[in-house]
C-alpha atoms as an extended CHARMM CRD file, in Angstrom:
* protein
*
       186  EXT
         1         1  ALA       CA             -1.7180000000       30.1150000000       -0.8460000000  PROA      1               0.0000000000
         2         2  ALA       CA             -1.4200000000       27.4630000000       -3.5520000000  PROA      2               0.0000000000
         3         3  VAL       CA             -2.0320000000       24.5010000000       -1.2100000000  PROA      3               0.0000000000
         4         4  PRO       CA             -5.8310000000       24.3260000000       -1.7130000000  PROA      4               0.0000000000
         5         5  TRP       CA             -5.5370000000       24.2520000000       -5.5120000000  PROA      5               0.0000000000
         6         6  VAL       CA             -2.3110000000       22.2760000000       -5.9240000000  PROA      6               0.0000000000
         7         7  TRP       CA             -2.7280000000       19.4700000000       -3.3330000000  PROA      7               0.0000000000
         8         8  ILE       CA             -6.1560000000       19.5160000000       -1.6990000000  PROA      8               0.0000000000
         9         9  MET       CA             -8.4570000000       19.9790000000       -4.7170000000  PROA      9               0.0000000000
        10        10  PRO       CA             -6.8190000000       17.1870000000       -6.8030000000  PROA      10              0.0000000000
        11        11  ALA       CA             -7.1030000000       14.8120000000       -3.8310000000  PROA      11              0.0000000000
        12        12  TYR       CA            -10.8840000000       15.3470000000       -3.7480000000  PROA      12              0.0000000000
        13        13  ALA       CA            -11.4990000000       15.4320000000       -7.4920000000  PROA      13              0.0000000000
        14        14  ALA       CA            -14.3570000000       13.2930000000       -8.7650000000  PROA      14              0.0000000000
        15        15  PRO       CA            -13.1140000000        9.8740000000       -9.8680000000  PROA      15              0.0000000000
        16        16  GLN       CA            -13.0860000000        9.0020000000      -13.5160000000  PROA      16              0.0000000000
        17        17  VAL       CA            -16.0840000000        7.3290000000      -15.1480000000  PROA      17              0.0000000000
        18        18  LEU       CA            -16.5720000000        6.1380000000      -18.7090000000  PROA      18              0.0000000000
        19        19  GLU       CA            -19.9210000000        6.8730000000      -20.3310000000  PROA      19              0.0000000000
        20        20  ALA       CA            -22.3570000000        4.1550000000      -21.3550000000  PROA      20              0.0000000000
        21        21  GLY       CA            -21.0930000000        2.1150000000      -24.2810000000  PROA      21              0.0000000000
        22        22  ALA       CA            -17.4300000000        2.6760000000      -23.3440000000  PROA      22              0.0000000000
        23        23  ALA       CA            -16.9950000000       -0.7990000000      -21.8390000000  PROA      23              0.0000000000
        24        24  GLY       CA            -15.1940000000       -1.8730000000      -25.0200000000  PROA      24              0.0000000000
        25        25  THR       CA            -12.3610000000        0.5930000000      -24.2820000000  PROA      25              0.0000000000
        26        26  VAL       CA            -11.3020000000       -0.8670000000      -20.9180000000  PROA      26              0.0000000000
        27        27  PRO       CA             -8.1510000000       -3.0060000000      -20.5750000000  PROA      27              0.0000000000
        28        28  ASN       CA             -8.4450000000       -6.8010000000      -20.1680000000  PROA      28              0.0000000000
        29        29  PRO       CA            -12.1400000000       -6.7880000000      -21.0890000000  PROA      29              0.0000000000
        30        30  MET       CA            -14.3700000000       -9.3460000000      -19.4120000000  PROA      30              0.0000000000
        31        31  GLN       CA            -18.0150000000       -9.7240000000      -18.4720000000  PROA      31              0.0000000000
        32        32  GLU       CA            -18.0310000000      -11.2690000000      -14.9860000000  PROA      32              0.0000000000
        33        33  GLU       CA            -21.3520000000      -11.0560000000      -13.1380000000  PROA      33              0.0000000000
        34        34  VAL       CA            -21.1530000000      -10.0110000000       -9.4880000000  PROA      34              0.0000000000
        35        35  GLY       CA            -24.4590000000      -10.4350000000       -7.6910000000  PROA      35              0.0000000000
        36        36  GLU       CA            -27.5340000000       -9.6680000000       -9.7760000000  PROA      36              0.0000000000
        37        37  HSD       CA            -26.8750000000       -6.3450000000      -11.5470000000  PROA      37              0.0000000000
        38        38  VAL       CA            -23.1210000000       -5.6460000000      -11.3620000000  PROA      38              0.0000000000
        39        39  GLN       CA            -20.4490000000       -6.6880000000      -13.8460000000  PROA      39              0.0000000000
        40        40  LEU       CA            -16.6760000000       -6.4590000000      -13.6710000000  PROA      40              0.0000000000
        41        41  VAL       CA            -15.9460000000       -5.4120000000      -17.2590000000  PROA      41              0.0000000000
        42        42  GLY       CA            -12.1580000000       -5.1000000000      -17.0670000000  PROA      42              0.0000000000
        43        43  TYR       CA             -9.0580000000       -4.5940000000      -14.9420000000  PROA      43              0.0000000000
        44        44  SER       CA             -5.4400000000       -3.5130000000      -15.2210000000  PROA      44              0.0000000000
        45        45  TYR       CA             -2.2830000000       -3.9050000000      -13.1710000000  PROA      45              0.0000000000
        46        46  ALA       CA              1.4300000000       -3.9640000000      -13.8830000000  PROA      46              0.0000000000
        47        47  ALA       CA              2.4970000000       -7.6210000000      -13.8440000000  PROA      47              0.0000000000
        48        48  GLU       CA              6.0050000000       -7.0960000000      -12.5540000000  PROA      48              0.0000000000
        49        49  THR       CA              7.8300000000       -9.0740000000       -9.8830000000  PROA      49              0.0000000000
        50        50  LEU       CA              7.2850000000       -7.5730000000       -6.4450000000  PROA      50              0.0000000000
        51        51  VAL       CA              9.2880000000       -7.8450000000       -3.2370000000  PROA      51              0.0000000000
        52        52  PRO       CA              7.9930000000       -7.6540000000        0.3410000000  PROA      52              0.0000000000
        53        53  GLY       CA              7.2270000000       -4.0290000000        1.2120000000  PROA      53              0.0000000000
        54        54  ASP       CA              6.2500000000       -3.0710000000       -2.3590000000  PROA      54              0.0000000000
        55        55  GLU       CA              2.9350000000       -1.5490000000       -3.3730000000  PROA      55              0.0000000000
        56        56  PHE       CA              0.6270000000       -3.1920000000       -5.8940000000  PROA      56              0.0000000000
        57        57  ASP       CA             -1.7130000000       -0.9100000000       -7.8750000000  PROA      57              0.0000000000
        58        58  ILE       CA             -4.7760000000       -2.2980000000       -9.6320000000  PROA      58              0.0000000000
        59        59  THR       CA             -7.6770000000       -0.6310000000      -11.4440000000  PROA      59              0.0000000000
        60        60  LEU       CA            -11.0660000000       -2.3310000000      -11.6900000000  PROA      60              0.0000000000
        61        61  TYR       CA            -13.7730000000       -1.3240000000      -14.1580000000  PROA      61              0.0000000000
        62        62  TRP       CA            -17.3300000000       -1.8930000000      -12.8640000000  PROA      62              0.0000000000
        63        63  GLN       CA            -20.7040000000       -1.4520000000      -14.5480000000  PROA      63              0.0000000000
        64        64  SER       CA            -24.3180000000       -1.9980000000      -13.5110000000  PROA      64              0.0000000000
        65        65  ASP       CA            -27.2240000000       -2.8590000000      -15.7790000000  PROA      65              0.0000000000
        66        66  ALA       CA            -29.9100000000       -1.5630000000      -13.3780000000  PROA      66              0.0000000000
        67        67  PRO       CA            -30.1100000000        0.8630000000      -10.4460000000  PROA      67              0.0000000000
        68        68  LEU       CA            -28.7330000000       -0.6320000000       -7.2190000000  PROA      68              0.0000000000
        69        69  ALA       CA            -30.5800000000       -0.2350000000       -3.9200000000  PROA      69              0.0000000000
        70        70  GLU       CA            -27.5920000000       -1.0530000000       -1.6910000000  PROA      70              0.0000000000
        71        71  ASP       CA            -24.0690000000        0.2490000000       -1.2740000000  PROA      71              0.0000000000
        72        72  TYR       CA            -21.5390000000       -2.5590000000       -1.6920000000  PROA      72              0.0000000000
        73        73  SER       CA            -17.8770000000       -2.5880000000       -0.7160000000  PROA      73              0.0000000000
        74        74  VAL       CA            -15.1120000000       -3.8200000000       -3.0200000000  PROA      74              0.0000000000
        75        75  PHE       CA            -12.2860000000       -6.1150000000       -1.9630000000  PROA      75              0.0000000000
        76        76  VAL       CA             -9.0250000000       -6.9090000000       -3.7210000000  PROA      76              0.0000000000
        77        77  HSD       CA             -6.8580000000       -9.6700000000       -2.2510000000  PROA      77              0.0000000000
        78        78  LEU       CA             -3.4160000000      -11.0460000000       -3.0320000000  PROA      78              0.0000000000
        79        79  VAL       CA             -3.6050000000      -14.6920000000       -1.9300000000  PROA      79              0.0000000000
        80        80  ASP       CA             -0.6570000000      -17.0920000000       -1.6420000000  PROA      80              0.0000000000
        81        81  GLU       CA             -0.5550000000      -20.7880000000       -2.5990000000  PROA      81              0.0000000000
        82        82  LEU       CA             -1.8200000000      -21.7900000000        0.8640000000  PROA      82              0.0000000000
        83        83  GLY       CA             -4.9130000000      -19.5700000000        0.5860000000  PROA      83              0.0000000000
        84        84  ILE       CA             -3.5440000000      -16.9550000000        3.0080000000  PROA      84              0.0000000000
        85        85  VAL       CA             -4.3790000000      -13.3350000000        2.1510000000  PROA      85              0.0000000000
        86        86  GLN       CA             -0.9970000000      -11.5790000000        2.0580000000  PROA      86              0.0000000000
        87        87  ALA       CA             -2.3190000000       -8.1140000000        1.1150000000  PROA      87              0.0000000000
        88        88  GLN       CA             -5.7730000000       -6.6070000000        0.7510000000  PROA      88              0.0000000000
        89        89  SER       CA             -7.7520000000       -3.4840000000        0.0000000000  PROA      89              0.0000000000
        90        90  ASP       CA            -11.3570000000       -2.9900000000        1.1010000000  PROA      90              0.0000000000
        91        91  SER       CA            -13.3460000000        0.1590000000        0.3230000000  PROA      91              0.0000000000
        92        92  TYR       CA            -16.4070000000        1.5280000000       -1.3400000000  PROA      92              0.0000000000
        93        93  PRO       CA            -15.7670000000        1.9290000000       -5.1000000000  PROA      93              0.0000000000
        94        94  ALA       CA            -13.4750000000        4.7660000000       -6.1990000000  PROA      94              0.0000000000
        95        95  GLN       CA            -12.1050000000        5.3390000000       -2.6770000000  PROA      95              0.0000000000
        96        96  GLY       CA            -15.6120000000        5.8320000000       -1.3330000000  PROA      96              0.0000000000
        97        97  SER       CA            -16.6850000000        8.5340000000       -3.7540000000  PROA      97              0.0000000000
        98        98  ARG       CA            -18.8240000000        6.3450000000       -6.0820000000  PROA      98              0.0000000000
        99        99  GLN       CA            -21.2630000000        4.4540000000       -3.8790000000  PROA      99              0.0000000000
       100       100  THR       CA            -23.0510000000        1.7270000000       -5.8020000000  PROA      100             0.0000000000
       101       101  SER       CA            -26.5050000000        3.1570000000       -5.0060000000  PROA      101             0.0000000000
       102       102  GLU       CA            -25.5090000000        6.2340000000       -7.0570000000  PROA      102             0.0000000000
       103       103  TRP       CA            -24.3110000000        4.3470000000      -10.1580000000  PROA      103             0.0000000000
       104       104  GLN       CA            -26.0510000000        5.0850000000      -13.4450000000  PROA      104             0.0000000000
       105       105  PRO       CA            -26.7780000000        1.9190000000      -15.4550000000  PROA      105             0.0000000000
       106       106  GLY       CA            -24.3330000000        1.5140000000      -18.3490000000  PROA      106             0.0000000000
       107       107  THR       CA            -21.7110000000        3.8820000000      -16.9210000000  PROA      107             0.0000000000
       108       108  VAL       CA            -18.3020000000        2.3000000000      -16.2840000000  PROA      108             0.0000000000
       109       109  ILE       CA            -16.8640000000        3.1300000000      -12.8450000000  PROA      109             0.0000000000
       110       110  VAL       CA            -13.0640000000        3.3570000000      -12.6950000000  PROA      110             0.0000000000
       111       111  ASP       CA            -12.0140000000        1.9660000000       -9.3000000000  PROA      111             0.0000000000
       112       112  GLN       CA             -8.3410000000        2.1750000000       -8.2290000000  PROA      112             0.0000000000
       113       113  HSD       CA             -6.8020000000        0.2480000000       -5.3360000000  PROA      113             0.0000000000
       114       114  ARG       CA             -3.3350000000        0.1830000000       -3.7780000000  PROA      114             0.0000000000
       115       115  LEU       CA             -2.2610000000       -2.8520000000       -1.7640000000  PROA      115             0.0000000000
       116       116  HSD       CA              0.8140000000       -2.8850000000        0.4800000000  PROA      116             0.0000000000
       117       117  LEU       CA              2.7520000000       -6.1420000000        0.6650000000  PROA      117             0.0000000000
       118       118  PRO       CA              4.0210000000       -6.8130000000        4.2140000000  PROA      118             0.0000000000
       119       119  GLN       CA              7.7770000000       -6.6580000000        4.8450000000  PROA      119             0.0000000000
       120       120  THR       CA              7.5500000000      -10.0430000000        6.5750000000  PROA      120             0.0000000000
       121       121  MET       CA              5.9760000000      -11.8910000000        3.6420000000  PROA      121             0.0000000000
       122       122  PRO       CA              8.0460000000      -14.9440000000        2.6540000000  PROA      122             0.0000000000
       123       123  GLY       CA              9.3420000000      -15.2020000000       -0.8770000000  PROA      123             0.0000000000
       124       124  PRO       CA              9.6130000000      -16.2240000000       -3.5650000000  PROA      124             0.0000000000
       125       125  SER       CA              5.9440000000      -16.9170000000       -4.1260000000  PROA      125             0.0000000000
       126       126  ARG       CA              3.1180000000      -16.5080000000       -6.5930000000  PROA      126             0.0000000000
       127       127  LEU       CA              0.1170000000      -14.4890000000       -5.4180000000  PROA      127             0.0000000000
       128       128  ARG       CA             -3.3430000000      -14.8850000000       -6.9470000000  PROA      128             0.0000000000
       129       129  VAL       CA             -5.1530000000      -11.5730000000       -7.5860000000  PROA      129             0.0000000000
       130       130  GLU       CA             -8.8260000000      -11.7700000000       -6.5300000000  PROA      130             0.0000000000
       131       131  ALA       CA            -11.5920000000       -9.1660000000       -6.4730000000  PROA      131             0.0000000000
       132       132  GLY       CA            -15.2590000000       -9.0190000000       -5.5880000000  PROA      132             0.0000000000
       133       133  MET       CA            -17.9700000000       -7.1560000000       -3.6960000000  PROA      133             0.0000000000
       134       134  TYR       CA            -19.6820000000       -7.6070000000       -0.3380000000  PROA      134             0.0000000000
       135       135  ARG       CA            -22.2200000000       -6.0070000000        1.9700000000  PROA      135             0.0000000000
       136       136  TYR       CA            -20.2750000000       -4.0240000000        4.5620000000  PROA      136             0.0000000000
       137       137  GLY       CA            -22.8790000000       -4.5340000000        7.3030000000  PROA      137             0.0000000000
       138       138  ASP       CA            -22.7660000000       -8.3260000000        7.4220000000  PROA      138             0.0000000000
       139       139  GLY       CA            -19.6770000000       -9.1300000000        5.3190000000  PROA      139             0.0000000000
       140       140  LYS       CA            -21.6950000000      -11.3500000000        2.9440000000  PROA      140             0.0000000000
       141       141  ARG       CA            -19.9880000000      -11.5460000000       -0.4370000000  PROA      141             0.0000000000
       142       142  LEU       CA            -21.9100000000      -11.2740000000       -3.6850000000  PROA      142             0.0000000000
       143       143  SER       CA            -21.8490000000      -14.4470000000       -5.7570000000  PROA      143             0.0000000000
       144       144  THR       CA            -19.8890000000      -14.8120000000       -8.9820000000  PROA      144             0.0000000000
       145       145  ALA       CA            -19.5530000000      -17.6040000000      -11.5400000000  PROA      145             0.0000000000
       146       146  GLN       CA            -16.2740000000      -18.5120000000       -9.7580000000  PROA      146             0.0000000000
       147       147  GLY       CA            -17.8260000000      -18.5890000000       -6.2670000000  PROA      147             0.0000000000
       148       148  ASP       CA            -17.6220000000      -15.4040000000       -4.2280000000  PROA      148             0.0000000000
       149       149  SER       CA            -14.6600000000      -13.7010000000       -5.9440000000  PROA      149             0.0000000000
       150       150  ILE       CA            -13.1490000000      -13.3030000000       -9.4010000000  PROA      150             0.0000000000
       151       151  ALA       CA             -9.5770000000      -14.4730000000      -10.1380000000  PROA      151             0.0000000000
       152       152  LEU       CA             -7.6970000000      -11.8400000000      -12.1480000000  PROA      152             0.0000000000
       153       153  GLY       CA             -4.4030000000      -13.6050000000      -12.7270000000  PROA      153             0.0000000000
       154       154  SER       CA             -1.3200000000      -13.7280000000      -10.5660000000  PROA      154             0.0000000000
       155       155  VAL       CA              1.7980000000      -11.8000000000       -9.6840000000  PROA      155             0.0000000000
       156       156  ASP       CA              5.1890000000      -13.1990000000       -8.6550000000  PROA      156             0.0000000000
       157       157  THR       CA              7.1260000000      -12.0580000000       -5.6200000000  PROA      157             0.0000000000
       158       158  ALA       CA             10.8380000000      -12.4110000000       -5.0300000000  PROA      158             0.0000000000
       159       159  ALA       CA             12.5030000000      -12.9200000000       -1.6860000000  PROA      159             0.0000000000
       160       160  LEU       CA             13.7230000000       -9.8010000000        0.0560000000  PROA      160             0.0000000000
       161       161  THR       CA             17.4980000000      -10.0180000000        0.4560000000  PROA      161             0.0000000000
       162       162  SER       CA             19.8670000000       -8.3280000000        2.8680000000  PROA      162             0.0000000000
       163       163  PRO       CA             22.8990000000       -6.3490000000        1.6510000000  PROA      163             0.0000000000
       164       164  ALA       CA             24.9040000000       -9.5180000000        2.3660000000  PROA      164             0.0000000000
       165       165  GLY       CA             22.6380000000      -11.4940000000       -0.0040000000  PROA      165             0.0000000000
       166       166  ILE       CA             20.7390000000      -13.4030000000        2.7010000000  PROA      166             0.0000000000
       167       167  PRO       CA             17.1450000000      -14.1250000000        1.5830000000  PROA      167             0.0000000000
       168       168  ASN       CA             14.1900000000      -13.2020000000        3.8300000000  PROA      168             0.0000000000
       169       169  PRO       CA             16.3770000000      -11.3220000000        6.3200000000  PROA      169             0.0000000000
       170       170  MET       CA             15.3920000000      -11.3720000000        9.9750000000  PROA      170             0.0000000000
       171       171  ARG       CA             17.0270000000      -11.3330000000       13.3890000000  PROA      171             0.0000000000
       172       172  THR       CA             15.9130000000      -13.9170000000       15.9250000000  PROA      172             0.0000000000
       173       173  VAL       CA             18.2440000000      -14.8880000000       18.7700000000  PROA      173             0.0000000000
       174       174  PHE       CA             17.9690000000      -18.3030000000       20.4230000000  PROA      174             0.0000000000
       175       175  GLY       CA             19.3830000000      -18.5460000000       23.9490000000  PROA      175             0.0000000000
       176       176  ASP       CA             21.8870000000      -15.7070000000       23.4420000000  PROA      176             0.0000000000
       177       177  LYS       CA             24.0340000000      -18.1260000000       21.3920000000  PROA      177             0.0000000000
       178       178  ILE       CA             22.5090000000      -18.6180000000       17.9410000000  PROA      178             0.0000000000
       179       179  GLU       CA             21.0130000000      -15.9900000000       15.6490000000  PROA      179             0.0000000000
       180       180  LEU       CA             18.7190000000      -16.7560000000       12.7120000000  PROA      180             0.0000000000
       181       181  THR       CA             19.5040000000      -14.0880000000       10.1120000000  PROA      181             0.0000000000
       182       182  GLY       CA             17.3800000000      -15.3290000000        7.1960000000  PROA      182             0.0000000000
       183       183  TYR       CA             15.9230000000      -18.3210000000        5.3920000000  PROA      183             0.0000000000
       184       184  SER       CA             14.9190000000      -19.5500000000        1.9520000000  PROA      184             0.0000000000
       185       185  LEU       CA             11.9790000000      -21.6550000000        0.8070000000  PROA      185             0.0000000000
       186       186  ASP       CA             12.1100000000      -24.1290000000       -2.0540000000  PROA      186             0.0000000000
Protein backbone atom coordinates (compact mmCIF):
# COMPACT_ATOMS: atom_id res chain seq x y z
CA UNK A 1 0.00 0.00 0.00
CA UNK A 2 2.93 2.34 0.62
CA UNK A 3 4.55 1.79 -2.80
CA UNK A 4 2.82 4.72 -4.57
CA UNK A 5 3.86 7.23 -1.90
CA UNK A 6 7.26 5.83 -0.92
CA UNK A 7 8.80 4.94 -4.33
CA UNK A 8 6.62 6.06 -7.23
CA UNK A 9 5.69 9.62 -6.18
CA UNK A 10 9.30 10.66 -5.34
CA UNK A 11 10.47 9.31 -8.71
CA UNK A 12 8.04 11.65 -10.50
CA UNK A 13 8.46 14.68 -8.26
CA UNK A 14 9.01 17.99 -10.02
CA UNK A 15 12.72 18.75 -10.37
CA UNK A 16 14.25 21.51 -8.35
CA UNK A 17 14.42 25.06 -9.70
CA UNK A 18 15.92 28.18 -8.17
CA UNK A 19 13.92 31.39 -8.48
CA UNK A 20 15.12 34.38 -10.48
CA UNK A 21 18.10 36.08 -8.89
CA UNK A 22 19.34 32.84 -7.28
CA UNK A 23 22.11 32.31 -9.85
CA UNK A 24 24.63 33.61 -7.30
CA UNK A 25 23.91 30.61 -5.02
CA UNK A 26 24.93 27.88 -7.48
CA UNK A 27 28.27 26.03 -7.13
CA UNK A 28 31.16 26.84 -9.51
CA UNK A 29 29.42 29.95 -10.85
CA UNK A 30 30.00 30.86 -14.48
CA UNK A 31 28.21 32.72 -17.24
CA UNK A 32 28.72 30.63 -20.39
CA UNK A 33 26.41 31.49 -23.29
CA UNK A 34 24.86 28.53 -25.11
CA UNK A 35 23.09 29.57 -28.29
CA UNK A 36 21.31 32.91 -28.13
CA UNK A 37 19.30 32.94 -24.88
CA UNK A 38 20.64 30.14 -22.65
CA UNK A 39 23.43 30.36 -20.09
CA UNK A 40 25.17 27.66 -18.09
CA UNK A 41 25.47 29.46 -14.74
CA UNK A 42 27.14 26.72 -12.70
CA UNK A 43 27.88 23.04 -12.22
CA UNK A 44 28.93 20.56 -9.56
CA UNK A 45 30.46 17.10 -9.46
CA UNK A 46 32.60 15.14 -7.04
CA UNK A 47 36.16 15.26 -8.37
CA UNK A 48 37.28 11.88 -7.11
CA UNK A 49 39.28 9.24 -8.95
CA UNK A 50 37.01 6.83 -10.79
CA UNK A 51 37.58 3.29 -12.02
CA UNK A 52 35.97 1.58 -15.02
CA UNK A 53 32.39 0.62 -14.16
CA UNK A 54 31.87 3.57 -11.78
CA UNK A 55 29.10 6.14 -12.08
CA UNK A 56 29.81 9.85 -12.45
CA UNK A 57 27.13 12.27 -11.19
CA UNK A 58 27.06 15.89 -12.35
CA UNK A 59 24.57 18.71 -11.81
CA UNK A 60 24.26 21.54 -14.32
CA UNK A 61 22.55 24.86 -13.58
CA UNK A 62 20.89 26.45 -16.64
CA UNK A 63 19.13 29.79 -17.07
CA UNK A 64 17.47 31.60 -19.97
CA UNK A 65 17.16 35.34 -20.43
CA UNK A 66 14.17 35.13 -22.81
CA UNK A 67 11.42 32.62 -23.64
CA UNK A 68 12.67 29.78 -25.85
CA UNK A 69 10.67 28.59 -28.85
CA UNK A 70 12.42 25.21 -29.19
CA UNK A 71 13.09 22.26 -26.93
CA UNK A 72 16.81 21.53 -26.74
CA UNK A 73 18.53 18.40 -25.47
CA UNK A 74 21.49 18.47 -23.08
CA UNK A 75 24.63 16.38 -23.46
CA UNK A 76 27.37 15.63 -20.95
CA UNK A 77 30.46 13.80 -22.21
CA UNK A 78 33.56 12.38 -20.56
CA UNK A 79 36.23 12.58 -23.27
CA UNK A 80 39.68 10.98 -23.13
CA UNK A 81 42.99 12.46 -24.33
CA UNK A 82 42.41 11.09 -27.85
CA UNK A 83 39.02 12.83 -28.17
CA UNK A 84 37.05 9.59 -27.73
CA UNK A 85 33.82 9.90 -25.74
CA UNK A 86 34.15 7.29 -22.98
CA UNK A 87 30.81 8.02 -21.26
CA UNK A 88 27.84 10.23 -22.08
CA UNK A 89 24.40 11.35 -21.03
CA UNK A 90 21.87 12.86 -23.43
CA UNK A 91 18.40 13.99 -22.35
CA UNK A 92 16.04 16.89 -22.15
CA UNK A 93 16.86 19.02 -19.07
CA UNK A 94 15.95 17.60 -15.66
CA UNK A 95 15.43 14.06 -17.01
CA UNK A 96 12.90 15.34 -19.52
CA UNK A 97 10.64 17.13 -17.08
CA UNK A 98 11.84 20.72 -17.77
CA UNK A 99 11.65 21.24 -21.52
CA UNK A 100 13.38 24.43 -22.58
CA UNK A 101 10.23 25.84 -24.21
CA UNK A 102 8.65 25.89 -20.72
CA UNK A 103 11.51 27.73 -18.97
CA UNK A 104 10.71 31.04 -17.30
CA UNK A 105 13.38 33.69 -17.96
CA UNK A 106 15.62 34.20 -14.91
CA UNK A 107 14.72 30.88 -13.27
CA UNK A 108 17.66 28.53 -12.70
CA UNK A 109 16.98 24.94 -13.82
CA UNK A 110 18.74 22.25 -11.79
CA UNK A 111 19.70 19.48 -14.23
CA UNK A 112 21.21 16.22 -12.89
CA UNK A 113 22.97 13.60 -15.01
CA UNK A 114 24.49 10.20 -14.25
CA UNK A 115 27.12 8.78 -16.59
CA UNK A 116 28.26 5.15 -16.49
CA UNK A 117 31.92 4.49 -17.25
CA UNK A 118 32.37 1.30 -19.31
CA UNK A 119 34.06 -1.69 -17.66
CA UNK A 120 36.36 -1.97 -20.69
CA UNK A 121 37.70 1.59 -20.50
CA UNK A 122 41.51 1.63 -20.30
CA UNK A 123 43.17 3.32 -17.36
CA UNK A 124 44.74 5.28 -15.93
CA UNK A 125 43.52 8.28 -17.86
CA UNK A 126 42.24 11.82 -17.49
CA UNK A 127 38.76 12.51 -18.84
CA UNK A 128 37.61 16.00 -19.85
CA UNK A 129 34.08 16.88 -18.69
CA UNK A 130 32.09 18.63 -21.45
CA UNK A 131 28.49 19.82 -21.62
CA UNK A 132 26.27 21.61 -24.09
CA UNK A 133 22.90 21.64 -25.85
CA UNK A 134 21.65 20.52 -29.26
CA UNK A 135 18.51 20.21 -31.34
CA UNK A 136 17.32 16.61 -31.03
CA UNK A 137 15.79 16.53 -34.53
CA UNK A 138 18.95 17.27 -36.49
CA UNK A 139 21.68 16.88 -33.85
CA UNK A 140 22.98 20.43 -34.46
CA UNK A 141 24.76 21.72 -31.38
CA UNK A 142 24.24 25.24 -30.07
CA UNK A 143 27.35 27.41 -30.27
CA UNK A 144 29.37 28.46 -27.24
CA UNK A 145 32.40 30.70 -26.77
CA UNK A 146 34.48 27.47 -26.70
CA UNK A 147 32.97 26.06 -29.91
CA UNK A 148 30.01 23.73 -29.54
CA UNK A 149 30.52 22.56 -25.94
CA UNK A 150 31.73 23.90 -22.60
CA UNK A 151 34.72 22.32 -20.81
CA UNK A 152 33.96 21.86 -17.10
CA UNK A 153 37.26 20.49 -15.87
CA UNK A 154 38.50 16.93 -15.75
CA UNK A 155 38.34 13.77 -13.69
CA UNK A 156 41.04 11.11 -13.30
CA UNK A 157 40.45 7.41 -13.73
CA UNK A 158 42.55 4.60 -12.34
CA UNK A 159 43.11 1.24 -13.96
CA UNK A 160 40.79 -1.54 -12.89
CA UNK A 161 42.85 -4.29 -11.26
CA UNK A 162 42.17 -7.97 -10.76
CA UNK A 163 42.38 -9.60 -7.31
CA UNK A 164 45.89 -10.70 -8.36
CA UNK A 165 46.85 -7.05 -8.98
CA UNK A 166 46.85 -7.24 -12.79
CA UNK A 167 45.81 -3.88 -14.32
CA UNK A 168 43.02 -3.71 -16.93
CA UNK A 169 42.07 -7.38 -16.48
CA UNK A 170 40.80 -9.29 -19.49
CA UNK A 171 40.88 -12.80 -20.90
CA UNK A 172 41.88 -13.24 -24.53
CA UNK A 173 43.28 -16.58 -25.70
CA UNK A 174 45.59 -16.76 -28.72
CA UNK A 175 45.77 -20.13 -30.46
CA UNK A 176 44.84 -22.12 -27.33
CA UNK A 177 48.40 -21.53 -26.05
CA UNK A 178 48.76 -17.96 -24.79
CA UNK A 179 46.31 -15.96 -22.69
CA UNK A 180 46.39 -12.17 -22.33
CA UNK A 181 45.16 -11.49 -18.79
CA UNK A 182 45.71 -7.72 -18.59
CA UNK A 183 47.81 -4.77 -19.69
CA UNK A 184 49.05 -1.38 -18.53
CA UNK A 185 49.50 1.89 -20.41
CA UNK A 186 52.23 4.41 -19.68
